[in-house]
C-alpha positions as CSV (number, residue, x, y, z in Angstrom):
1,X,60.2,-25.7,146.6
2,X,60.7,-24.2,143.2
3,X,62.0,-26.3,140.3
4,X,62.7,-25.2,136.7
5,X,61.9,-27.6,134.0
6,X,64.3,-27.0,131.1
7,X,62.9,-28.3,127.9
8,X,65.5,-29.4,125.3
9,X,64.6,-30.7,121.9
10,X,65.7,-30.6,118.3
11,X,64.9,-27.2,116.7
12,X,62.7,-27.2,113.7
13,X,61.4,-24.2,111.7
14,X,57.7,-23.8,111.3
15,X,58.2,-24.9,107.7
16,X,59.9,-28.1,108.7
17,X,57.2,-28.8,111.3
18,X,54.4,-28.0,108.9
19,X,51.1,-26.4,110.0
20,X,49.8,-29.5,111.6
21,X,53.0,-30.0,113.7
22,X,52.9,-26.4,114.8
23,X,49.3,-26.6,115.8
24,X,49.9,-29.9,117.6
25,X,52.8,-28.5,119.6
26,X,50.8,-25.4,120.5
27,X,47.8,-27.4,121.7
28,X,50.0,-29.8,123.7
29,X,51.9,-27.0,125.5
30,X,48.8,-25.0,126.1
31,X,47.1,-28.0,127.7
32,X,50.2,-28.7,129.8
33,X,50.4,-25.1,131.0
34,X,46.7,-25.2,131.8
35,X,47.1,-28.4,133.8
36,X,50.0,-27.0,135.8
37,X,48.0,-23.8,136.5
38,X,44.9,-25.7,137.5
39,X,47.0,-27.7,140.0
40,X,48.3,-24.4,141.5
41,X,52.0,-25.3,140.8
42,X,52.8,-23.1,137.8
43,X,55.0,-20.1,138.7
44,X,56.1,-19.1,135.2
45,X,56.5,-20.5,131.7
46,X,58.3,-19.3,128.6
47,X,58.8,-20.5,125.1
48,X,62.1,-19.3,123.7
49,X,62.9,-17.9,120.3
50,X,65.0,-20.2,118.1
51,X,68.7,-20.5,119.1
52,X,69.8,-18.4,116.1
53,X,68.3,-15.4,117.9
54,X,70.6,-16.0,120.9
55,X,73.4,-13.6,121.8
56,X,76.0,-15.2,124.1
57,X,78.3,-13.2,126.4
58,X,81.4,-14.5,128.1
59,X,84.7,-13.1,129.4
60,X,87.9,-14.7,128.1
61,X,91.1,-13.4,129.7
62,X,89.3,-10.4,131.0
63,X,87.9,-9.4,127.7
64,X,84.1,-9.5,127.1
65,X,83.2,-11.5,124.0
66,X,79.8,-11.2,122.3
67,X,78.7,-14.0,120.0
68,X,75.6,-14.2,117.9
69,X,73.9,-17.5,118.0
70,X,74.1,-20.3,120.6
71,X,77.5,-20.9,122.3
72,X,77.1,-24.7,122.3
73,X,76.9,-26.5,119.0
74,X,74.4,-29.3,119.9
75,X,71.6,-31.1,118.2
76,X,69.2,-30.2,120.9
77,X,68.6,-26.6,122.1
78,X,66.8,-25.2,125.1
79,X,63.4,-24.4,123.8
80,X,61.5,-23.3,126.9
81,X,61.1,-23.4,130.6
82,X,58.4,-24.0,133.2
83,X,58.9,-23.0,136.8
84,X,56.9,-25.0,139.3
85,X,56.4,-24.7,143.0
86,X,56.0,-28.2,144.4
87,X,56.7,-30.0,147.7
88,X,59.7,-32.0,146.5
89,X,61.8,-33.5,143.7
90,X,59.4,-36.4,143.3
91,X,56.5,-34.0,142.6
92,X,58.7,-32.0,140.1
93,X,59.6,-35.2,138.3
94,X,56.0,-36.2,138.1
95,X,55.2,-32.9,136.4
96,X,58.3,-33.1,134.1
97,X,57.2,-36.6,133.0
98,X,54.0,-35.0,131.6
99,X,55.9,-32.3,129.5
100,X,55.0,-32.8,125.9
101,X,58.6,-32.4,124.8
102,X,59.8,-35.3,126.8
103,X,59.0,-37.4,123.7
104,X,61.4,-35.3,121.6
105,X,64.3,-34.6,124.0
106,X,65.4,-34.4,127.6
107,X,63.6,-32.4,130.2
108,X,66.1,-31.2,132.8
109,X,64.7,-30.7,136.3
110,X,66.7,-28.3,138.4
111,X,65.9,-27.0,141.9
112,X,66.1,-23.3,142.4
113,X,68.5,-21.9,145.0
114,X,67.0,-18.5,145.6
115,X,64.5,-16.3,143.8
116,X,63.6,-12.6,144.0
117,X,60.5,-11.3,145.8
118,X,59.9,-7.5,145.9
119,X,63.6,-6.9,144.9
120,X,65.1,-9.1,147.6
121,X,66.7,-12.5,147.3
122,X,64.7,-15.2,149.1
123,X,66.0,-18.8,149.7
124,X,64.1,-21.4,147.8
125,X,62.0,-23.5,150.2
């Protein structure tokens, strides 16, 4: 069963974090990804650009609106994702508990419904 771990945390610029903070974060996430990979559960991982790089599309009254920056004005932003393939929710929660960012903000664990394999939608199992 595939689960996506959505990592939310306060955004800070590299200047705000400082060189030591950036290095610590990179080491922590590299080790976490390596651990997931070694366990054979890592499907994909991605660190996202800061929310100011976001472009949000939505349709209002049939008219497409394009907005630069994040749509939601929150203190915590989606900073990255890990997709894991594990037997059940308990296993996904066990891996989410180890995410470095759980110390800074929520880690949302969401089961996948379907995914694409060779261009075709396949139910998540």
